[in-house]
C-alpha positions as CSV (number, residue, x, y, z in Angstrom):
1,M,-6.5,-24.5,-3.4
2,R,-3.4,-23.0,-4.8
3,I,-1.6,-20.3,-2.8
4,Y,0.7,-17.9,-4.6
5,L,3.5,-15.8,-3.1
6,P,5.4,-13.0,-4.8
7,R,9.0,-13.5,-5.7
8,E,10.1,-10.7,-3.4
9,M,8.8,-10.4,0.1
10,G,9.8,-9.6,3.6
11,F,11.7,-6.6,5.1
12,C,13.2,-3.9,2.9
13,F,16.9,-3.3,3.6
14,G,16.2,-0.2,5.7
15,V,13.8,-2.0,8.1
16,K,16.1,-5.1,8.2
17,K,19.1,-2.9,9.2
18,A,17.1,-1.0,11.8
19,I,15.8,-4.2,13.5
20,A,19.3,-5.8,13.4
21,R,20.8,-2.8,15.2
22,V,18.2,-2.9,17.9
23,E,18.5,-6.6,18.4
24,D,22.3,-6.4,18.6
25,E,22.0,-3.9,21.3
26,L,19.4,-5.9,23.2
27,K,21.6,-9.0,23.1
28,R,24.2,-7.1,25.1
29,G,22.0,-7.2,28.1
30,N,21.5,-3.5,28.4
31,D,18.1,-2.9,30.1
32,K,18.0,0.8,29.1
33,I,17.2,0.6,25.4
34,Y,14.5,2.8,24.0
35,C,13.0,3.7,20.7
36,L,11.4,7.1,20.0
37,G,8.1,5.9,18.7
38,D,7.6,2.6,16.9
39,L,10.8,1.5,15.2
40,I,8.6,0.2,12.3
41,H,4.9,0.1,11.6
42,N,4.2,-3.6,12.4
43,P,2.5,-4.3,15.8
44,K,3.6,-8.0,15.7
45,V,7.2,-7.2,15.2
46,M,7.1,-4.4,17.8
47,E,5.5,-6.8,20.4
48,D,8.4,-9.2,19.8
49,L,11.0,-6.4,20.3
50,K,9.3,-5.3,23.5
51,R,9.4,-8.8,24.8
52,K,13.1,-8.8,24.2
53,G,13.5,-5.6,26.2
54,L,12.9,-2.6,23.9
55,K,11.0,0.2,25.6
56,V,9.0,2.5,23.3
57,I,8.7,6.2,24.4
58,Q,7.0,9.2,22.9
59,D,9.0,11.9,24.5
60,I,12.8,12.1,24.9
61,N,12.3,13.6,28.3
62,Q,11.0,10.2,29.5
63,V,14.6,9.0,29.4
64,K,17.3,10.0,31.9
65,E,20.1,7.6,30.7
66,G,20.6,4.9,28.2
67,T,20.4,4.3,24.4
68,V,17.7,5.8,22.2
69,F,17.0,4.5,18.7
70,T,15.3,6.8,16.2
71,R,12.5,5.2,14.2
72,A,13.0,4.2,10.6
73,H,10.7,6.9,9.4
74,G,12.9,9.7,10.9
75,V,12.5,12.2,13.7
76,D,12.8,15.9,14.3
77,Y,16.6,16.8,14.5
78,K,15.9,19.1,17.4
79,I,14.8,16.0,19.5
80,V,18.0,14.3,18.5
81,E,20.1,17.3,19.6
82,E,18.2,17.5,22.9
83,G,18.9,13.8,23.6
84,K,22.6,14.3,22.9
85,K,22.7,17.3,25.3
86,K,21.2,15.0,28.0
87,G,24.1,12.6,27.5
88,L,22.0,9.9,25.9
89,K,23.4,7.6,23.2
90,I,21.4,8.3,20.1
91,V,21.4,5.7,17.4
92,E,20.2,6.8,14.0
93,T,18.1,4.2,12.2
94,T,16.3,6.4,9.7
95,C,15.9,4.7,6.3
96,P,18.4,6.0,3.8
97,Y,15.6,6.8,1.3
98,V,13.9,9.0,4.0
99,L,17.2,10.8,4.7
100,K,17.4,11.5,0.9
101,V,14.0,13.1,0.9
102,Q,15.0,15.3,3.8
103,K,18.2,16.3,2.0
104,I,16.4,17.3,-1.1
105,A,13.7,19.3,0.8
106,R,16.5,21.2,2.6
107,A,18.2,22.0,-0.7
108,L,15.0,23.2,-2.3
109,A,14.2,25.4,0.8
110,K,17.8,26.9,0.6
111,K,17.1,27.9,-3.0
112,S,13.7,29.5,-2.0
113,Y,11.6,26.9,-3.7
114,Q,8.0,26.3,-2.6
115,I,7.8,22.6,-1.7
116,I,4.9,20.3,-2.4
117,M,5.2,16.9,-0.7
118,V,2.9,14.2,-1.9
119,G,1.9,12.0,1.1
120,S,-0.1,11.8,4.3
121,V,0.3,14.8,6.6
122,D,0.0,12.6,9.8
123,H,2.6,10.1,8.8
124,P,5.8,10.2,10.9
125,E,8.0,10.4,7.8
126,V,6.2,13.5,6.5
127,K,6.3,15.1,10.0
128,A,10.1,14.4,10.1
129,V,10.7,16.0,6.7
130,I,8.6,19.1,7.7
131,S,10.5,19.5,11.0
132,N,13.9,19.1,9.3
133,T,13.2,21.6,6.5
134,P,13.8,25.3,7.3
135,T,10.8,26.8,5.4
136,D,7.2,27.8,6.0
137,K,6.4,27.1,2.4
138,L,6.1,23.3,2.5
139,Y,2.7,21.9,1.7
140,V,1.6,18.3,2.0
141,V,-1.0,17.0,-0.5
142,K,-2.7,13.6,-0.8
143,D,-4.9,14.1,-3.8
144,P,-4.8,16.2,-7.0
145,E,-7.7,18.4,-5.9
146,Q,-5.8,19.7,-3.0
147,V,-3.3,21.4,-5.4
148,M,-5.9,24.0,-6.2
149,N,-6.0,25.2,-2.6
150,I,-2.3,26.0,-2.5
151,P,-1.1,29.6,-3.4
152,L,1.6,28.4,-5.8
153,G,4.7,30.5,-6.3
154,E,7.0,30.9,-9.3
155,K,9.4,28.2,-8.2
156,V,8.0,24.8,-7.1
157,G,9.8,21.7,-6.0
158,V,7.9,18.4,-5.7
159,I,8.9,15.4,-3.5
160,A,7.1,12.4,-2.2
161,Q,6.7,10.3,0.9
162,T,8.7,7.2,0.1
163,T,5.8,4.9,0.5
164,E,3.3,6.8,-1.7
165,S,1.9,5.1,-4.7
166,L,3.4,6.0,-8.1
167,D,0.0,6.6,-9.7
168,N,-1.0,9.2,-7.1
169,F,2.4,10.9,-7.4
170,E,2.1,11.1,-11.2
171,N,-1.5,12.4,-11.0
172,I,-0.5,15.2,-8.7
173,V,2.5,16.1,-10.8
174,K,0.3,16.3,-13.9
175,N,-2.0,18.7,-12.1
176,L,0.9,20.9,-11.1
177,I,2.4,21.0,-14.5
178,K,-0.8,22.6,-15.9
179,Y,0.0,25.8,-14.0
180,G,3.1,26.5,-16.1
181,F,5.4,27.5,-13.2
182,E,9.1,26.4,-12.9
183,I,8.7,23.0,-11.4
184,R,11.4,20.6,-10.3
185,I,10.2,17.1,-9.7
186,F,12.1,14.6,-7.6
187,N,10.8,11.0,-7.6
188,T,11.6,10.1,-4.1
189,L,9.4,7.0,-4.0
190,C,11.3,4.0,-2.5
191,E,12.4,1.6,-5.3
192,V,11.6,-1.5,-3.1
193,V,8.1,-0.2,-2.4
194,R,7.5,0.5,-6.1
195,E,8.7,-3.0,-7.0
196,R,6.5,-4.5,-4.3
197,Q,3.5,-2.7,-5.6
198,K,4.2,-3.9,-9.1
199,E,4.6,-7.5,-8.1
200,T,1.5,-7.3,-5.9
201,L,-0.6,-6.0,-8.8
202,N,0.7,-8.7,-11.2
203,L,-0.1,-11.4,-8.6
204,A,-3.6,-9.9,-7.9
205,K,-4.5,-10.3,-11.5
206,K,-4.0,-14.0,-11.4
207,V,-6.0,-14.9,-8.3
208,E,-9.5,-14.7,-6.8
209,A,-8.5,-13.1,-3.6
210,M,-5.5,-11.4,-2.0
211,L,-4.3,-11.5,1.6
212,V,-2.1,-8.5,2.4
213,V,-0.2,-9.1,5.6
214,G,1.1,-6.3,7.8
215,G,0.3,-3.5,10.3
216,H,-2.8,-1.5,9.8
217,N,-0.7,1.5,10.7
218,S,1.8,0.7,7.8
219,S,1.4,3.2,4.9
220,N,3.1,1.0,2.3
221,T,1.1,-2.1,3.3
222,G,-2.1,0.0,3.1
223,Q,-1.1,1.0,-0.4
224,L,-0.9,-2.7,-1.5
225,V,-4.4,-3.2,-0.2
226,R,-5.7,-0.2,-2.2
227,L,-3.9,-1.3,-5.3
228,C,-5.5,-4.8,-5.1
229,R,-9.0,-3.4,-4.5
230,S,-8.5,-0.9,-7.3
231,I,-8.6,-3.8,-9.9
232,G,-11.6,-5.4,-8.3
233,V,-9.9,-8.3,-6.5
234,R,-11.4,-9.3,-3.1
235,T,-8.7,-8.2,-0.7
236,Y,-8.2,-9.0,3.0
237,F,-5.9,-6.8,5.2
238,V,-4.6,-9.1,8.0
239,E,-2.1,-8.4,10.8
240,G,-1.8,-12.1,11.7
241,E,-3.4,-15.5,11.2
242,E,-6.1,-14.7,13.8
243,D,-7.6,-12.2,11.2
244,I,-8.1,-14.8,8.4
245,N,-11.7,-15.4,7.3
246,Y,-11.5,-19.1,6.5
247,K,-15.2,-19.4,5.7
248,E,-14.7,-17.1,2.8
249,I,-11.4,-18.2,1.4
250,E,-12.2,-21.9,1.5
251,K,-14.5,-21.4,-1.4
252,M,-11.6,-20.2,-3.6
253,E,-9.3,-22.1,-5.8
254,K,-6.5,-19.5,-6.1
255,I,-5.4,-16.9,-3.6
256,G,-2.3,-14.7,-3.3
257,I,-0.5,-13.6,-0.2
258,T,1.8,-10.6,0.0
259,G,3.0,-8.1,2.6
260,G,4.5,-4.7,3.1
261,T,8.2,-3.9,3.6
262,S,7.7,-4.0,7.4
263,T,6.2,-7.5,7.2
264,P,8.7,-10.4,7.9
265,E,8.9,-13.1,5.2
266,K,8.4,-15.8,7.8
267,M,5.1,-14.3,8.8
268,I,3.8,-14.5,5.2
269,R,5.1,-18.1,4.8
270,N,3.6,-19.1,8.1
271,I,0.2,-17.8,7.1
272,K,0.4,-19.8,3.9
273,E,1.1,-23.0,5.9
274,V,-1.6,-22.3,8.4
275,I,-4.2,-21.9,5.7
276,L,-3.2,-25.1,3.9
277,K,-3.2,-27.0,7.2
278,K,-6.5,-25.5,8.3
279,L,-8.2,-26.3,5.0
280,N,-6.4,-29.6,4.7
281,K,-5.1,-28.8,1.3
282,N,-1.7,-29.9,0.0
283,T,-1.4,-28.2,-3.4
284,E,0.5,-25.0,-3.7
285,G,1.9,-22.7,-6.3
286,R,4.4,-19.9,-6.7
287,G,4.0,-16.9,-8.9
288,G,4.7,-13.2,-9.2
């Protein structure tokens, strides 16, 4: 068996920075360190941070004193202001790309543009953008057909959840252009996510099966799974080595392993070594 890994893997810089800031605070021995929701969408990483002392809360009112980190996906600015009024130390760890989306959305709202955001309405990043944009004319769409249900105005601005797929973003934009309104399009997709999707697709074309490692609650990891399956490659979505189906992959000669931007590189490499050891194979490859 040959196991291939992409050239680029592991945390994106935003996730890496957020985790580093939390770990630095934990090392100081402060026992009152909180995060408003999961810092990142990876259960394994979150379990590790909790073991080190991080407490995850869902409501700012659960905290009377201490340090509160925002999640990398962003939070409602009203919650941040409420925390500051309570005398809490609020540490902003929102990804710079997400902050950029929020800034563009506010600018469009200020100029009275109707805003179409391509993404998942239940995702924390999208919820944060909605809560931080002063308008009641922001619509979230996930597929091109949904555009037909929106009462479009004369001025439309289009943005995207940073972890959305480029193909889906382009399809929805094409649908909007058909209506002939004034449309301003902002490609707010994360460059790291786009590159990860491109590498994953290239790798998937060379192997019999793909293992995509990461949290099932991770949007960008889920996009990698969908991309691999879209070209007919057998794809396994695993959070850890305990999810690996050895009986199926042992029949294969070439498999690829990749992970989302919230999946640590060491986790991907460890899964590779575990598979080789389990199947008693010593050959390996590298591609991308």
